[in-house]
N, C-alpha and C positions, 0 to 999 in steps of 0.2 A: 328743774329743766335740764335735759341732756343737750350738750352742744359739742360738735366736733371742732377742734382748733389745731393750729400748728404748734409743734413743741416749742417754737420760738415765743409763743404767747403765754406759755406756762409761767406761773409765779406762785410764790409761797401763799398758802391759804386756799388754793384751789383743791377741789375734791376730784381725784382721778377716778373715773368710773370704769373705763375700759381701755385696754391697749390692743390695737389692731395689729398684732405681731405674733409670729410663731412662738409658742409657749417656751421653747428651749432658749430663746433669746430674750425672754421677759426679764427685765433687770431688777425686779422688786420681789420682796418677800410675800406680799399679798396682792391680790388681783385688783382691789379697790381700796383707796386710802386717801387721807388728807395730806397734802404736801406741806411739810413743816420745815424743810431745810433745803437750801440751795443745792446741796450735793445730790439730792434726789432728782432734781431737774437736770443736773449735769450728767448723772448716770444715764438718764433717759435719752438725752441728746447723743451721748457717746455710743449708745446701743444701736443707733441708726434708725430709730423710729421717727417718722415724719409727722404723723398726726395722732391725736388722742381724743378721747371723749371725756368731758368733764360734766359733773352734776352741780349746777349752780345753786340747787336747793340745799346742798350740803357744804358749800364752800363759796369762795369769792368768784365773781364773773370776770370776763375779759375787759369790761368797762373800766375806764380810769378810776382809780381809787387810791386812798392813802396807803402808804406802805404798811404791810401787815408784819408786825413783829413776831418772830418765831416763838417768843415766850408767851404770847397772848393770841394764839391762833384760834379764830372762831370755829366752832363746830356744832352741828345739830345733834351729834351723838357723842356719848362719853368715850374718851380715848382709852384703849386698852393696850397701847404700845408698850411692850415690855422693856424693862431696863436690861438691855443686852450686855452680857459679859463675855470675856474671852473664855474659851473652852478650858484652858488650864486653871482658871479661877473657879469654874463650875464643877470640874471633875470630882474633886474630893467630896463636895457636898452631894453631888449626884450619887456617888458610891455609898454614902451613908443612907440616902433615901432608898436606894435599891436594896440595901441590906435590911432596912426596916420594913420596906414593902414586901420583901420576900417572907419575913416572919408573919406580917399581918395577913397576907393572902393565904399563906399556908394554914394559919389558924382559922380563917374565914371558910376556906374550902373544907377543912376537916370538920368544922361544925356542920357544913352542908352535907357531908358524908353521913352525919348522924341525923339527917333530916331536920336540922334546926334552921329556922328562917334566917335569911341574910339581913344583917343590920345595915340598911342603906345609908344611914347617917355616918356610921363608921367607915363604910366603903367610900363615901363621897369625901370624907376628911382626907383619906389617903389619896384620892384623885386630885384634890386641891394641892397637896404637897408635890405630887408628880407634875402637875400643871405649872406650878411655880418654877420648877427646875427647867421644864421644857421652854417656858417663856424666856428665861434668862439665856439659855443656850440649848436648843433642842438636841444637838448632836451628842452632848455629854451623857445624859441619862439613857437615851435611846441606844447609843452604841455600847454603853456598859451593860445594859440589860441583855444585849445579844450574847455576852460572854457568860452564859449560864452553865451550871454543872448539870450532869445527867440527872441526878437525883431531884434537883429543884426545877427541872424543865417546865413542868406544868404551871408552877407558881410564877416563875420569872417570865414565862411566855405571856402570862396575863398582864404583868407589869409592863413588859415591852410593848404589847399591843395597846395598852392604855396610853403610853407615851406617844406612840405612832399615831393613834387616833386624834390625840390632842393637837399634835403638830399639823396633821392633815386638815383638821377642822379650822385651825388658825389660817392655814394657807388658803382654804376655801372661803375665808372671810365670814365665817359663821359668828353669830353673836355669843356672848359670854355663857349664857345658859346652855346653848347647843354644844359649845366646846366642852363644858363640864359633863354633859350627858353622854357625849361621844367618848370621853375618857372613861366614864363609869361603864359604858357598854363594852369598851375594850377590856376593862378590868374583869368583868363578869361573863364575857362571852363564852368561856369554856368551862363554866362551873358545872355543867352537866357531866363532865368527865369524872366527877366524883361518884357517879353511878356505875362507872366502869371498873371492873376488878383491876387492882394495881399490877398484877402479873401481865395483863394485856397492855396496859399503858406503858410499862417499862420493858416490854418484850424486846430482846436485842435483835431478833430476826424478823422475817416477813410474817405478817399476820395471815392466818388462814381466812377463808371466806366467812366462816362462822364468827371469827373474832372481829373481822372488819365490819360485819353486820352489827355487832354490838357497839363498836366505836361510832358507827353512823347514827346511832340512837341518841348520842349526847346532846345535839341541839334541842331536841324535843324534851329530853330529861331536864336540861337546864331551864328551858322555858317553863316547865311545870313547877320546878323548884322555886324559880323567881316569882312566878305568878302567885305562889302561896306566901310570899313575903310582902311586908307592908311598904307602900310608897315607892314601888319600882316603876319607873317611867316607861311608857310604851316604846320609846326609842331603844331602851336597854333590852326589853323583851324582843323587839324586832331583830336586833343585831344578834342576840343569842340564838334565836330560832333560824335565822336565814344566812348566817355568815359563810355557809358552805354551798349556797346556791351559785350557779354560774349563768352568765349572760345568755349562753346558748341553750339553757334549759337542761343541762346534763348533771346539775348538782343535786344536792339533797338537803332536807328530807322531802321536799315537795316538787322538785324539778321545775321551779319557777324560772321564767325567762323574761328578758328585756325589762320593760317598764313595770312588770309585776314585782320586781326586786327594788326596794327603796334605796334612796341615796345612802342612808346610814348603813344598811346591810352591805351595799357595794363597797363602802369605805372599810367596813369590818373585814370583808373578804380580802382586800388588798393588804391591809395591815397584818392580818393573821397569816397569810401566805408568805409575805416577805420575812417576817420574823421566823417562821417555821423553816423556810429553806436556807436561811443564813445562820441558823443555829446548829452547833454540833450535837448529834444524837449518838446514842450508844452503838447504833448500827450504820452510821454514815457521818462523813464530815459535812459541815455546812457550806453552802456556796459562798464564794467571795461576794461582798456587798454590791460592788459595781457590776459584777457579772450577773448577779441575781436580777438587778434592774434590767439589764440587757435581755435576759431570757424572759422575764415577765412581760416586757414590751411586745414580745411575739404572741402573747396570749390576749392582747387587747381586742375588744369586740368579739371575743370568743368566750373566754372564761371571765375576764374582768373588764370593767368600764374604762374606756380610753381616756375620757376627759378627767376623771377622778385619778387615774393612774398618772397622768401628766402633772396634776397638782401634787400627787404623792412624791414624784421624783423631785419636784421643786422644793418640797418640804425637807427632803433628805440631802439634796444635791446630787448631781449626776455621778459624782464620785463620793459616795458616803464616807464618813469618818471611819478609818480603819482599812480603807482600800489601798492595795499595793499598786503603785504606778511607776512607769518608766518615763523619764523626761527626755527631751530631745538631746540633751548633753550626754545621755547614756547613764545618768545617775538614777538609782532606784530609791524610792521613798514611800512613806506611808502618809495618807491624807490625815491631817490632824485637826482641820477645821475647814468650814466652807465660807465662801463669799457669796451671800444670797444674791447680790447684784450681778455676779459674774459666775454662773453655774459651772462653766468650763475651766475656771481658774481658782481652785481651792488653795489652801495653805498646805504645803507638803514638807515633811521632815525627811530630807535625803540622808542616807546612811551607807550606801553601797555604790561602787562604781563598776559598771559592766565592762568598761575599757581596761581597767587594771585587774578586775576580778577580786577586789579587796574591799573591806569595810573602810569607810572614811569617817571623818569627824562629823557627827550629826549636825545638820543645819536646817533651820526652818526657812523655807522660801515661799513668799506670798506671790503666787503667779499673777494676781491682779494688781500688783504694785506697778505704778507707772514706770515704764522703761524696762520692765522685766522682759527678757528675751527667751525665757524658758516656757515650754508648754508640754502638756502630757501627750505622749505619742502612743502609749499602749497601757492596757490593764495587765498586770502580772498576776500569775497564780502563785500564792505563797507556797503551795506544795512543791512547785518546781524549784524553789530556792532554799527551802529548809532554813528559814530564819526563825529560830526558836523563841526569840524575845520580841516578836513583832508587836504583840499587844502592849507590852511594856513601853514600847517606843511612843505610841500615841496616847496611852493612858497616864504616862508618867508614874506608874506604879499604883495609881488610884483605882484598884480593882475592887469590886463588891465582895464582901466576905460572907 
């Protein structure tokens, strides 16, 4: 039973069904979840929300009841709350996963180039490994996968989209099976590019009309290849075939519009575009992560789905890891981790002072820390500052090899 209550009535053990608040101020990682800690209630109160909707069939009601211990919270659904770790702890492991995934995907795609069927079990094993890292700290693997080399772009793009799809599916509160299938769809969405000559894929300049027509065939080529493989789920086939469709009907291959494009394909479009525009290519530099989100927001209800994009931003943070920002004090820093409960207040490693024009001793500032007087006033373009070691600042040297 759904019931609207005041936030003052919230208590541990209640199942939060919906928050009637603008998405950008939504203080939690997921849209609906079981309240298991007092800090979750405190964060909600501090966010300014006055009323919420609870589901009494999945948690406790407002009626007087014995105090619910956090170690024995009742739930009608199995918990998949991940064991969150600090990004510094996850980066090295994520780098190893990225390196292994690059080799695995390269082999898988090369087999596809030889018209050999995709081993769905092998692919899902890789998805599970990526999912484990994303569950521990989504920013680590997703951000590392963005730092791909030109030669490995197609393979690491697939790894990155897999991670982005998993994080987005978690944010959208999908069940475990859907999350895994979304990850697999992300991993295999571009497998049709194996039907495209490598000189076109790696061409440093603008494609001719004829070359672009060949590239536009890759969703159908991928769908045909996957359809010939055993145990490929319809969700995976759907994302492969439709991840280049647009809400306004100007995409390809079938110019689908609106509701004719599935939720999963809409998710695939957003994840595919974000990684593509933020990655360096041989013919252009990638967009700054935070700037990419700002630009993509202008495409909502035209090219991409508004609600899914809002969930996507929440899964990454308004200032994704690796973003260069300027604080009110004039210091410049790079975002090293996010605070899911406070999207506008990530953790920033400051290293440069605009007032003195000099590098300063690096320091990590948690903008969500109580009493912190700092806040972000601008997104900075790394190209304007020529900071050659920017990636090392947030990765700590844990770069995929």
